[in-house]
Steps between C-alpha positions, in 0.01 A plus 500: 500500500449863584595668827328810591614750761265786607594816689354833568231431753461696827274723697331790334224741601165505308551703181864415488709316240724193481683334222547126503759328299521135391833367355481178294783263471462494117398735227139604542458475134532116544211512748153492362357721772607667811312696749399575855250339723406592855360321799357676805432320831192276475465553128583311192800598278383725228643637186631861503665542152661287242710559186543249208829462315332689221439802729122461567419616847191417709404670827252402763211752504580596850843638402436647162609863477719466816748217428726482209690176385810541294806302411865557440623233267864591559471414862256210468267696733147591520378796719162579662467867577225541748343846549221633709527193722201413707467289829340233288816469290683358806610149428795271423589563142633209297686506167375236260633349182338268250712302257353293228734229357315300249180402662632541845425812695709558800425769769765653724460728797724731701529495875261802538545856631287661760310820423340669786273804459430664824496845658 
């Protein structure tokens, strides 16, 4: 089991920045992959950025160059630094973790944090 707790969402103007945090209940190095997804009203949940336990990072094309995913192993935390925010970035952002135990892949989600981009 992995519990994920997100924080850092809020209201920001276009062009502004926010940093999201996701704290895992166990070492992130015991988690095969962690990352962020988002879901806007009326849309499907989509990948934003993920990082594997080996440190490989993948970004959605829509956020490349603006968002940065990082991790702090000492605090079992991953961060999503979001710069140059656009109205289309507004969504509920969910932290995600995948844990592979043998042949069983388990997926965990945080409760979500709202990001609103508006002037």
